[in-house]
ZAMARGU-4260 file (C-alpha; in steps of 0.2 Angstrom, whole numbers, plus 5000, padded with zeros to 4 digits):
<rodrens>
0) 5024/5399/5370 | 5040/5391/5367 | 5044/5403/5353 | 5042/5418/5366 | 5054/5409/5378
5) 5067/5407/5364 | 5066/5425/5360 | 5069/5430/5378 | 5084/5419/5380 | 5091/5426/5364
10) 5089/5444/5370 | 5097/5440/5387 | 5112/5432/5377 | 5114/5448/5366 | 5113/5459/5382
15) 5127/5448/5390 | 5138/5449/5375 | 5136/5468/5374 | 5141/5470/5392 | 5156/5459/5389
20) 5162/5470/5374 | 5159/5486/5384 | 5170/5479/5398 | 5184/5474/5385 | 5184/5491/5377
25) 5186/5499/5394 | 5200/5487/5399 | 5209/5491/5382 | 5208/5509/5385 | 5215/5508/5402
30) 5229/5497/5396 | 5234/5510/5382 | 5233/5525/5395 | 5244/5516/5407 | 5257/5512/5393
35) 5257/5531/5388 | 5259/5535/5406 | 5275/5524/5408 | 5282/5531/5392 | 5280/5549/5399
40) 5288/5543/5416 | 5303/5536/5406 | 5306/5552/5398 | 5307/5561/5415 | 5319/5547/5422
45) 5334/5552/5411 | 5336/5571/5407 | 5336/5575/5389 | 5354/5584/5390 | 5362/5568/5398
50) 5365/5550/5394 | 5360/5536/5406 | 5367/5519/5407 | 5356/5510/5420 | 5361/5519/5436
55) 5376/5529/5429 | 5371/5547/5423 | 5382/5556/5411 | 5380/5574/5411 | 5398/5579/5409
60) 5404/5592/5396 | 5387/5598/5392 | 5390/5617/5396 | 5377/5615/5411 | 5375/5629/5424
65) 5364/5619/5435 | 5361/5601/5438 | 5345/5594/5429 | 5331/5584/5438 | 5339/5566/5441
70) 5331/5549/5442 | 5328/5542/5460 | 5338/5527/5456 | 5354/5536/5451 | 5370/5530/5460
75) 5385/5538/5450 | 5383/5556/5443 | 5396/5563/5430 | 5394/5582/5431 | 5412/5587/5427
80) 5418/5600/5415 | 5403/5611/5416 | 5399/5629/5422 | 5390/5624/5438 | 5391/5636/5452
85) 5384/5634/5470 | 5368/5641/5465 | 5366/5628/5451 | 5366/5614/5465 | 5347/5610/5469
90) 5342/5607/5487 | 5333/5591/5481 | 5349/5583/5477 | 5351/5578/5496 | 5336/5568/5494
95) 5344/5556/5481 | 5348/5543/5495 | 5355/5530/5482 | 5370/5542/5475 | 5387/5535/5480
100) 5399/5544/5468 | 5398/5562/5462 | 5411/5570/5449 | 5410/5589/5450 | 5427/5594/5445
105) 5432/5608/5433 | 5416/5618/5437 | 5414/5635/5445 | 5411/5631/5463 | 5417/5644/5476
110) 5411/5636/5491 | 5410/5618/5498 | 5393/5611/5492 | 5380/5610/5506 | 5366/5600/5500
115) 5374/5584/5495 | 5367/5566/5497 | 5371/5560/5514 | 5374/5542/5506 | 5389/5549/5497
120) 5405/5539/5498 | 5416/5547/5485 | 5417/5566/5480 | 5428/5574/5466 | 5429/5593/5468
125) 5445/5597/5459 | 5449/5612/5448 | 5436/5623/5457 | 5439/5639/5467 | 5434/5632/5484
130) 5442/5642/5499 | 5433/5636/5514 | 5431/5619/5522 | 5417/5621/5535 | 5413/5607/5547
135) 5394/5609/5545 | 5396/5605/5526 | 5407/5590/5529 | 5396/5584/5544 | 5382/5581/5531
140) 5393/5567/5523 | 5396/5554/5538 | 5399/5540/5525 | 5412/5549/5515 | 5427/5539/5511
145) 5436/5548/5497 | 5438/5567/5495 | 5447/5575/5480 | 5450/5594/5483 | 5465/5596/5471
150) 5468/5612/5462 | 5458/5624/5473 | 5461/5639/5485 | 5461/5630/5501 | 5473/5638/5514
155) 5478/5632/5531 | 5468/5645/5540 | 5453/5642/5529 | 5451/5624/5535 | 5439/5625/5550
160) 5445/5618/5567 | 5440/5600/5568 | 5432/5600/5550 | 5434/5582/5548 | 5428/5577/5565
165) 5411/5570/5558 | 5419/5559/5544 | 5425/5543/5553 | 5426/5534/5537 | 5437/5545/5527
170) 5451/5536/5520 | 5458/5546/5505 | 5461/5565/5506 | 5469/5574/5491 | 5474/5593/5494
175) 5487/5595/5480 | 5491/5611/5473 | 5482/5623/5485 | 5489/5636/5497 | 5493/5626/5512
180) 5508/5632/5523 | 5507/5618/5536 | 5499/5601/5538 | 5481/5602/5542 | 5476/5598/5560
185) 5462/5587/5566 | 5463/5574/5552 | 5453/5559/5555 | 5462/5543/5562 | 5454/5532/5548
190) 5465/5541/5534 | 5475/5530/5524 | 5481/5541/5510 | 5486/5559/5511 | 5492/5570/5496
195) 5498/5587/5500 | 5510/5590/5485 | 5514/5607/5477 | 5509/5618/5492 | 5519/5630/5503
200) 5523/5619/5518 | 5540/5623/5525 | 5538/5616/5543 | 5532/5600/5550 | 5531/5600/5569
205) 5531/5584/5580 | 5512/5583/5582 | 5508/5585/5563 | 5504/5567/5561 | 5498/5563/5578
210) 5484/5549/5578 | 5487/5544/5560 | 5493/5527/5563 | 5482/5520/5549 | 5491/5531/5536
215) 5499/5521/5522 | 5503/5533/5508 | 5510/5551/5511 | 5515/5563/5497 | 5523/5579/5501
220) 5531/5583/5484 | 5535/5601/5478 | 5535/5610/5495 | 5548/5620/5504 | 5554/5607/5517
225) 5572/5608/5524 | 5580/5596/5537 | 5581/5611/5549 | 5562/5613/5549 | 5557/5595/5551
230) 5555/5588/5569 | 5566/5573/5573 | 5552/5561/5576 | 5539/5568/5564 | 5538/5553/5553
235) 5542/5539/5567 | 5523/5540/5572 | 5517/5534/5555 | 5521/5516/5560 | 5511/5508/5545
240) 5517/5519/5531 | 5521/5510/5515 | 5525/5524/5504 | 5533/5541/5507 | 5537/5554/5493
245) 5547/5570/5497 | 5551/5574/5479 | 5556/5592/5474 | 5560/5599/5491 | 5576/5606/5499
250) 5583/5591/5509 | 5601/5589/5511 | 5599/5572/5520 | 5585/5560/5522 | 5574/5565/5537
255) 5578/5557/5553 | 5569/5542/5561 | 5559/5537/5545 | 5547/5523/5548 | 5555/5507/5543
260) 5544/5492/5548 | 5532/5493/5533 | 5540/5506/5521 | 5540/5499/5503 | 5543/5515/5492
265) 5554/5530/5497 | 5556/5544/5484 | 5569/5557/5488 | 5573/5563/5470 | 5576/5581/5465
270) 5581/5587/5481 | 5598/5594/5486 | 5605/5578/5495 | 5624/5578/5498 | 5624/5565/5511
275) 5616/5548/5515 | 5621/5545/5533 | 5625/5528/5538 | 5610/5520/5546 | 5597/5531/5538
280) 5590/5516/5529 | 5592/5503/5543 | 5577/5492/5546 | 5569/5494/5529 | 5568/5476/5525
285) 5552/5478/5515 | 5558/5492/5505 | 5555/5488/5486 | 5559/5505/5477 | 5572/5518/5481
290) 5573/5534/5471 | 5588/5545/5474 | 5589/5553/5457 | 5593/5572/5453 | 5603/5575/5469
295) 5621/5580/5473 | 5627/5563/5479 | 5645/5557/5475 | 5646/5542/5486 | 5636/5531/5498
300) 5643/5525/5515 | 5648/5507/5517 | 5633/5496/5524 | 5620/5509/5519 | 5609/5495/5511
305) 5613/5481/5523 | 5595/5479/5528 | 5587/5481/5510 | 5583/5463/5508 | 5568/5466/5497
310) 5575/5481/5486 | 5570/5478/5468 | 5573/5495/5460 | 5587/5508/5463 | 5585/5524/5454
315) 5600/5536/5456 | 5602/5545/5439 | 5607/5563/5439 | 5621/5562/5453 | 5639/5566/5451
320) 5645/5549/5456 | 5663/5547/5461 | 5667/5528/5457 | 5683/5526/5468 | 5687/5513/5480
325) 5675/5521/5491 | 5661/5512/5481 | 5669/5495/5480 | 5657/5489/5494 | 5642/5494/5483
330) 5649/5486/5467 | 5651/5470/5477 | 5633/5471/5484 | 5626/5474/5467 | 5635/5459/5460
335) 5629/5448/5474 | 5611/5454/5470 | 5612/5450/5452 | 5596/5451/5442 | 5585/5452/5457
340) 5588/5471/5457 | 5586/5484/5443 | 5598/5499/5444 | 5595/5515/5434 | 5608/5529/5432
345) 5623/5523/5442 | 5635/5531/5430 | 5652/5537/5435 | 5657/5555/5433 | 5674/5555/5441
350) 5688/5550/5440 | 5690/5555/5422 | 5696/5537/5416 | 5680/5530/5421 | 5668/5544/5416
355) 5651/5538/5409 | 5654/5520/5414 | 5642/5510/5424 | 5647/5505/5442 | 5643/5487/5438
360) 5656/5487/5424 | 5670/5492/5434 | 5676/5475/5440 | 5694/5476/5434 | 5696/5493/5442
365) 5688/5487/5459 | 5700/5473/5459 | 5714/5485/5460 | 5707/5492/5476 | 5709/5474/5483
370) 5728/5474/5477 | 5730/5491/5485 | 5723/5485/5502 | 5734/5469/5501 | 5750/5479/5497
375) 5747/5491/5512 | 5744/5477/5525 | 5762/5476/5530 | 5765/5494/5532 | 5769/5500/5551
380) 5757/5515/5549 | 5740/5515/5541 | 5727/5527/5536 | 5713/5528/5549 | 5694/5530/5547
385) 5696/5549/5546 | 5712/5549/5536 | 5724/5551/5550 | 5740/5540/5552 | 5740/5529/5567
390) 5751/5516/5573 | 5751/5498/5567 | 5742/5492/5582 | 5728/5504/5581 | 5727/5502/5562
395) 5721/5485/5564 | 5704/5489/5571 | 5700/5503/5559 | 5691/5500/5543 | 5698/5509/5529
400) 5686/5520/5519 | 5691/5532/5505 | 5683/5549/5506 | 5672/5555/5493 | 5676/5571/5482
405) 5670/5588/5487 | 5652/5590/5491 | 5649/5573/5498 | 5650/5570/5516 | 5649/5555/5527
410) 5649/5552/5545 | 5661/5540/5553 | 5661/5536/5572 | 5676/5529/5580 | 5674/5511/5587
415) 5684/5513/5603 | 5690/5528/5613 | 5706/5535/5606 | 5704/5530/5588 | 5699/5543/5576
420) 5704/5559/5567 | 5709/5572/5574 | 5721/5564/5586 | 5714/5566/5603 | 5731/5567/5611
425) 5735/5584/5604 | 5731/5600/5613 | 5720/5612/5603 | 5715/5622/5618 | 5719/5639/5613
430) 5724/5638/5594 | 5713/5644/5580 | 5726/5641/5568 | 5739/5627/5563 | 5755/5627/5553
435) 5763/5612/5545 | 5776/5608/5533 | 5768/5614/5518 | 5751/5620/5525 | 5745/5634/5536
440) 5727/5632/5542 | 5716/5646/5550 | 5698/5644/5556 | 5685/5657/5562 | 5667/5655/5568
445) 5655/5666/5558 | 5639/5662/5567 | 5632/5650/5579 | 5631/5636/5566 | 5645/5640/5553
450) 5664/5641/5553 | 5675/5648/5539 | 5691/5638/5536 | 5705/5646/5526 | 5722/5639/5522
455) 5738/5643/5512 | 5750/5630/5505 | 5768/5631/5499 | 5766/5618/5486 | 5752/5615/5475
460) 5741/5599/5478 | 5728/5590/5468 | 5716/5591/5482 | 5714/5593/5501 | 5706/5581/5514
465) 5696/5592/5526 | 5690/5583/5542 | 5681/5590/5557 | 5676/5583/5574 | 5663/5590/5586
470) 5669/5586/5604 | 5657/5579/5615 | 5658/5574/5634 | 5671/5562/5629 | 5683/5568/5615
475) 5686/5550/5608 | 5668/5547/5605 | 5665/5562/5594 | 5657/5562/5577 | 5670/5564/5562
480) 5665/5571/5546 | 5676/5574/5531 | 5676/5579/5513 | 5688/5582/5498 | 5691/5600/5493
485) 5698/5604/5475 | 5716/5609/5475 | 5713/5627/5468 | 5702/5632/5483 | 5708/5641/5498
490) 5693/5642/5509 | 5678/5632/5514 | 5662/5635/5524 | 5656/5623/5536 | 5637/5625/5539
495) 5623/5617/5549 | 5635/5614/5564 | 5629/5613/5582 | 5629/5630/5592 | 5640/5632/5607
500) 5650/5617/5602 | 5669/5614/5601 | 5676/5608/5584 | 5693/5602/5580 | 5696/5605/5561
505) 5711/5596/5552 | 5717/5597/5534 | 5730/5587/5524 | 5735/5589/5506 | 5733/5575/5494
510) 5744/5572/5479 | 5739/5563/5463 | 5745/5545/5461 | 5738/5540/5444 | 5754/5530/5439
515) 5753/5518/5454 | 5744/5501/5454 | 5740/5502/5472 | 5726/5514/5469 | 5712/5516/5457
520) 5716/5527/5442 | 5712/5545/5445 | 5712/5543/5464 | 5722/5555/5476 | 5733/5548/5490
525) 5739/5557/5505 | 5756/5565/5506 | 5768/5562/5519 | 5763/5577/5529 | 5755/5576/5546
530) 5737/5583/5546 | 5737/5601/5552 | 5723/5605/5564 | 5715/5619/5573 | 5702/5621/5586
535) 5687/5634/5588 | 5670/5635/5595 | 5653/5640/5588 | 5644/5654/5597 | 5629/5652/5608
540) 5613/5660/5599 | 5606/5665/5616 | 5621/5676/5619 | 5623/5687/5604 | 5636/5698/5612
545) 5650/5687/5605 | 5645/5691/5588 | 5644/5709/5592 | 5662/5709/5599 | 5668/5701/5582
550) 5658/5714/5573 | 5666/5728/5584 | 5684/5721/5581 | 5680/5721/5562 | 5675/5738/5563
555) 5690/5743/5573 | 5702/5736/5560 | 5693/5746/5547 | 5694/5762/5557 | 5712/5767/5550
560) 5707/5765/5532 | 5691/5775/5535 | 5701/5789/5544 | 5712/5790/5528 | 5697/5791/5516
565) 5689/5804/5527 | 5704/5815/5529 | 5707/5815/5510 | 5689/5819/5507 | 5690/5834/5520
570) 5706/5841/5511 | 5698/5840/5494 | 5682/5848/5501 | 5692/5862/5509 | 5702/5865/5493
575) 5686/5866/5483 | 5678/5879/5495 | 5694/5890/5494 | 5694/5889/5475 | 5675/5894/5475
580) 5679/5909/5486 | 5694/5915/5475 | 5684/5913/5459 | 5669/5923/5467 | 5681/5937/5473
585) 5689/5938/5455 | 5671/5939/5447 | 5666/5952/5460 | 5681/5963/5455 | 5676/5962/5437
590) 5659/5967/5440 | 5664/5982/5450 | 5675/5988/5436 | 5661/5986/5423 | 5650/5996/5434
595) 5662/6010/5435 | 5664/6011/5416 | 5645/6011/5414 | 5643/6026/5425 | 5654/6036/5415
600) 5646/6031/5399 | 5631/6041/5391 | 5620/6026/5391 | 5610/6019/5405 | 5620/6008/5417
605) 5614/5990/5418 | 5619/5976/5430 | 5626/5960/5424 | 5613/5949/5432 | 5599/5959/5424
610) 5601/5950/5407 | 5597/5933/5401 | 5610/5924/5391 | 5600/5912/5380 | 5603/5914/5361
615) 5607/5932/5362 | 5621/5944/5359 | 5625/5951/5377 | 5630/5969/5379 | 5633/5978/5396
620) 5620/5992/5392 | 5607/5983/5381 | 5601/5966/5376 | 5596/5965/5358 | 5590/5949/5348
625) 5597/5950/5331 | 5582/5943/5322 | 5568/5954/5316 | 5567/5969/5327 | 5564/5966/5345
630) 5573/5973/5361 | 5572/5965/5378 | 5575/5976/5393 | 5572/5972/5411 | 5559/5982/5421
635) 5571/5983/5436 | 5585/5995/5430 | 5596/5993/5446 | 5596/5979/5458 | 5610/5973/5471
640) 5620/5957/5466 | 5608/5943/5471 | 5602/5926/5464 | 5591/5928/5449 | 5572/5928/5454
645) 5562/5913/5449 | 5552/5924/5437 | 5555/5941/5429 | 5544/5952/5418 | 5551/5960/5402
650) 5545/5974/5391 | 5548/5971/5372 | 5552/5987/5362 | 5553/5987/5343 | 5569/5996/5337
655) 5568/6007/5322 | 5585/6012/5315 | 5587/6028/5305 | 5585/6020/5288 | 5566/6014/5292
660) 5569/5996/5293 | 5565/5985/5307 | 5580/5975/5316
</rodrens>
């Protein structure tokens, strides 16, 4: 009995063990299957043509024409330098909500991508062929902060109105090297950096940067900007601007009202700067870098850098600097700054004796300027701000500033009524010319903003000081501008003047004073001659009749010469016509005699014009070609004298002489 019970217990134990083994086998099989499934899933996570590094997916430079399936955890996609077009952007891309940055530059996109992830913060689309910026596509990217659209085909008209209205977080916008002709409108107020370099922008109106108070960096290099096409208060609205770059434009002076409170970097190189007005850099106490390289500056006005307390870099290479006493103040300023400022390119071009020398190295020469100032202190008359000689009492309140050579202008304002050049007491009401001891001056307005100045001299001079004053409501408070003109010139064109304004223009010859210690070597000093002045007015552009009158007067002055030429032409033409008639009559008489002779001949009479004279021996009765045996006779045997018809038909006969040979 007990044996049977032991056998039953052993059977139950074996059954239990078998059950456990079966469960263990199934568990092992499920584990293996799950492991294989994970391996398959990992193969789908990273595309075989790409390389994955955690959440960074590198599919660049693979020759792809479409974006492959991406893992759901991707955050940065490198897809540049492929052949992806708009059709290669899958609609499923917008479902990848973890993507933050996409690099799609240097592909074949023709339109702005539509199905991008709305979580996108940074988008690179450079080097494509995108033309249109639609608001609907940009509205799908409400979190976008940086947009790079360099080297595309975007034009001003292809940017849809209010295209960026739904991008309140956009901080950086690059539109370099496109086809823009003006500043895009509707830019978001959140914008901090804007690059518009190498476009075709020629005009900047007052409202161009309205609302961009957060803008800190503005790059407008390589456009078509000129002073006349930039509104006066264009940049003053950018109160938080820290960097402004206007490289490679056509500026002659810095734009007016530059933002000064926070500006740290100002780049004006490679323009056509000829003048840095006094006060153009006022208030820029935070300016750290100033680049004036590659312009036509010869001097800088005293006090230009008076507020540049933080300036650490001054780049001025590529300018024809004239290192005379006019730059004594700058030499002293640089000496005072010492090693706190780095200067590049301040190399003198003139005078000849200091050519290729650095301004900082002209300590001895600049000391001579101080001696010259001390030596002239006791003279009863002195050189005023504009170069005119005034009495000793007036000279004491005028700062002496030597003028730069030709091409560099600087503006000086008189400090009190009655002081300045030209002298206000003189009467220039009706005079458009002036005559002095050795100089005759003539001025003539050419247009509403230009005046032509011509002069003649009895004695040669090394140079001339030319000054002009625009008269305002008070003559003494006008603005005086002056320049030096080379001694070999006899005319000068004043441009960019104010229309419908009165100008007094004065000139005085300068003589070389290289042997005197009272001036810097190579400097020119005034002769004893009083400045010769003339007055004229620029025309009003709203009344073009004045120009018409000038043109009419010019035409009237040219009428006598035109009459002489026309009369001579008529006489020659008449003589030629008479000669043709005489020749025609002579030839007609010859034809008549020939016809009479032909009628008395036994041969058939032929008219002169019935024959062709090309490589033949002409006879009045027959035309023969002296090569093998042909005769050409016209079909019409008698025609009146008239021009040859366009086309004639001929019969060709073979001539058989009596000896049987063919000629």
